[in-house]
C-alpha positions in Angstrom: 96.2 80.0 144.9 99.3 79.5 142.8 100.7 82.2 140.5 100.6 81.6 136.7 104.3 82.0 136.6 104.9 79.3 139.2 102.2 76.9 137.8 104.1 76.9 134.3 106.8 74.9 136.0 104.6 72.4 137.9 101.9 69.8 137.1 104.2 67.8 134.7 102.8 64.3 134.0 104.1 61.3 135.8 105.0 59.6 132.5 107.2 62.7 131.4 109.0 62.8 134.9 109.8 59.2 134.5 111.2 59.6 131.0 113.1 62.7 132.2 114.7 60.5 135.0 115.6 57.9 132.3 117.6 60.7 130.5 119.3 61.8 133.6 120.4 58.2 134.4 121.4 57.6 130.9 123.7 60.7 131.0 125.2 59.5 134.2 125.8 56.0 132.7 127.5 57.5 129.7 129.7 59.7 132.0 130.9 56.6 133.8 130.8 54.0 131.0 131.6 55.9 127.8 131.5 52.7 125.6 127.7 52.7 126.1 127.4 54.9 123.0 128.5 53.5 119.8 128.1 53.9 116.1 128.1 50.2 115.3 124.5 49.3 114.8 123.8 46.6 117.3 120.1 46.0 117.8 120.0 47.4 121.3 121.8 50.7 120.1 118.8 51.4 117.7 116.5 51.3 120.7 118.6 52.9 123.4 120.8 55.6 121.7 118.2 58.4 122.0 118.1 58.0 125.8 121.8 58.7 126.3 122.8 62.4 126.3 126.4 63.1 126.0 126.6 66.5 127.7 125.2 68.2 130.7 123.6 70.9 128.5 122.0 68.2 126.3 120.4 66.3 129.2 119.0 69.6 130.7 117.7 71.0 127.5 116.2 67.4 126.5 114.6 67.0 130.0 113.0 70.6 130.3 111.8 70.3 126.6 110.2 66.9 127.2 108.5 68.0 130.3 106.8 71.1 128.8 105.9 69.5 125.4 104.5 66.5 127.3 102.2 68.8 129.2 100.5 69.7 126.0 100.7 66.4 124.0 100.2 63.6 126.5 96.6 64.8 127.6 95.5 64.9 123.9 97.2 61.7 122.8 97.0 59.7 126.0 99.9 58.2 127.9 100.1 54.9 126.0 100.0 56.7 122.6 102.5 59.2 123.9 105.0 56.6 125.0 104.4 54.6 121.8 105.2 57.8 119.6 108.5 58.3 121.6 109.6 54.7 121.1 108.7 54.3 117.5 110.1 57.7 116.4 113.4 57.1 118.4 113.8 53.7 116.9 113.1 54.9 113.3 115.3 57.9 113.6 118.4 56.1 114.7 117.8 53.3 112.2 118.1 55.9 109.6 121.0 57.7 111.2 123.0 54.5 111.4 122.2 53.4 107.9 123.3 56.9 106.6 126.4 56.8 108.6 127.5 53.3 107.3 126.5 54.4 103.7 128.7 57.5 104.1 131.5 55.4 105.3 131.3 53.0 102.3 131.2 56.0 99.9 133.9 58.2 101.4 136.0 55.5 103.3 136.3 58.0 106.1 136.4 56.1 109.4 134.9 59.3 111.3 131.4 58.3 110.0 131.7 54.7 111.4 133.0 55.7 114.8 131.2 58.9 115.5 129.0 58.5 118.6 125.3 59.2 117.6 123.1 59.8 120.8 120.6 62.1 122.2 116.9 62.8 122.7 116.9 65.6 120.1 115.4 63.4 117.5 112.4 62.6 119.5 112.0 66.3 120.5 112.1 67.2 116.9 109.2 64.7 116.4 107.2 66.1 119.3 107.5 69.5 117.7 105.7 68.1 114.7 103.1 66.9 117.3 102.7 70.4 118.5 102.3 71.7 115.0 99.4 69.0 114.4 97.2 69.8 117.4 97.7 73.6 117.9 99.1 74.8 114.5 97.6 78.5 114.9 98.6 78.8 118.7 101.3 81.5 119.0 104.3 80.6 121.1 104.9 82.8 124.1 107.6 85.4 124.0 108.5 84.9 120.1 104.8 85.2 118.8 105.4 82.6 116.2 102.7 80.2 115.3 103.3 76.7 116.4 102.9 75.2 113.0 106.2 76.9 111.9 108.3 75.5 114.9 109.6 72.4 113.2 110.6 74.2 109.9 112.3 77.1 111.9 114.2 74.6 114.0 115.4 72.7 110.9 116.5 76.0 109.1 118.5 77.2 112.1 120.0 73.7 112.6 121.1 73.7 108.9 122.3 77.1 109.0 124.4 76.4 112.3 125.9 73.3 110.7 128.1 75.6 108.4 129.7 77.1 111.5 130.1 74.0 113.7 132.6 71.1 113.3 130.4 68.4 114.9 127.1 69.0 112.8 127.1 65.4 111.6 126.4 64.4 115.2 123.2 66.2 115.5 121.9 67.4 112.1 120.9 64.0 110.7 119.1 63.1 113.9 117.0 66.3 113.8 116.1 65.8 110.1 115.2 62.2 110.6 113.3 62.8 113.8 111.2 65.6 112.3 110.4 63.4 109.3 109.7 60.2 111.2 107.5 62.2 113.7 105.4 63.5 110.7 105.4 60.1 109.0 104.0 58.4 112.3 101.3 61.0 112.7 100.5 61.1 109.1 100.1 57.5 108.4 100.5 55.3 111.5 98.9 56.9 114.5 95.7 55.1 115.4 92.5 57.3 115.6 90.1 55.7 118.1 87.2 57.9 116.9 87.2 56.6 113.4 89.2 53.3 113.8 91.5 54.4 111.0 95.2 55.5 111.1 97.0 58.8 110.5 96.1 62.3 109.6 95.4 62.7 105.8 94.2 66.3 106.1 95.7 68.8 103.6 96.7 71.0 106.6 99.1 68.4 107.7 100.5 67.5 104.4 104.4 67.4 103.9 104.3 70.6 101.9 103.0 72.5 105.0 106.5 72.5 106.3 107.5 74.8 103.5 106.6 78.4 102.6 103.8 79.0 100.2 105.9 79.8 97.1 107.9 76.4 97.5 104.8 74.2 97.8 104.1 73.9 94.1 107.6 72.4 93.7 107.3 70.1 96.8 103.7 68.8 96.4 104.5 66.6 93.2 107.5 65.1 94.8 105.7 64.4 98.1 102.7 63.0 96.2 105.0 60.2 95.0 105.7 59.0 98.5 102.1 59.7 99.6 100.9 57.2 97.0 103.6 54.7 97.9 102.7 55.0 101.7 99.1 55.9 101.8 97.5 54.2 98.8 96.2 51.3 100.7 95.0 53.7 103.5 93.1 55.8 101.0 91.4 52.6 99.7 90.6 51.5 103.1 89.0 54.9 103.9 86.8 54.6 100.8 85.6 51.1 101.7 84.5 52.4 105.1 82.6 55.2 103.4 84.8 58.0 104.4 85.1 59.5 100.9 82.8 59.5 98.0 83.9 60.5 94.5 87.0 62.3 96.1 84.8 64.4 98.4 85.3 64.1 102.1 82.2 63.2 104.2 81.6 64.6 107.6 83.9 62.9 110.1 86.7 62.3 107.6 89.9 64.0 106.7 89.5 67.7 107.0 86.6 67.6 109.4 88.6 65.1 111.6 91.7 67.3 111.5 89.6 70.2 112.6 88.2 68.2 115.5 91.7 67.1 116.5 92.9 70.7 116.5 89.9 71.9 118.5 90.6 69.1 121.1 94.2 70.3 121.3 93.3 74.0 121.7 90.6 73.1 124.2 93.0 71.0 126.3 95.5 73.8 126.3 92.9 76.4 127.2 91.6 74.3 130.0 95.1 73.5 131.2 96.0 77.3 131.3 92.8 78.2 133.0 93.2 75.5 135.7 96.7 76.6 136.4 95.6 80.3 136.8 92.4 79.7 138.9 92.6 76.3 140.7 94.1 76.0 144.1 96.8 73.4 144.2 94.9 71.0 146.3 92.1 70.8 143.7 94.1 71.1 140.6 94.8 67.4 139.9 91.2 66.5 140.3 89.9 69.3 137.8 92.7 68.5 135.3 91.4 64.9 135.2 88.0 66.1 134.5 89.1 68.2 131.7 91.0 65.5 130.1 88.2 63.1 130.2 86.1 65.7 128.2 88.7 65.5 125.6 
């Protein structure tokens, strides 16, 4: 029987191991071919920039973070959806980063914005933190005892604060901000929900204002509602056409009820994984984990 401490560092999914290998290979490639990373927005850079880490510390942190967050998210989303999330969020994040860099160059005429290398997996990691917020919002993180729903907000606050004391903040801060927003945008409006054949998570518990403290939400909500109507007006009409709302009141199986079920599935998958890691002998662990995931 394996100890709980040892099991925390085992049983990573095959997909996450494969992605971790991609990050390691990408770092090695950057080391030997520095021209791989560029700010000039060729089409392939928008797809590949996120998989090139410029430093050893970056590739170690990204690899470890991916493996651990993947243990929680991939069983709930499924391997195909997990990989799709990473691809879409990475692409949209670096599209926004490159557009911002070029816009700043034309505004300031400072060539540093045009030739500063933008790369790294931290934009996707920021988006994955939003996924953790969605599926297990009230779960306390080990050691720090902070609820998971606040992890993206705390990460952004610390990143913005540290940017005042670092010289290269422009290389990582836009990626973290856009990664967080694109992760939320994908989960809020684009992720397919097989159980309802609709897209996104329109519940109030996952609204954009939930990233902010209570006293700021009255200010944030009117602004966020403008973008919500732009992005979600058609989705709301579709939901009503399918009978998921009546006179503005959610029916069983829609919005808040659906979000509640999603959180329950996430919490149940987390509990089953932890219980399996503590109690199951290594030779039977894979089989029982597969049964637990089938029930989700």
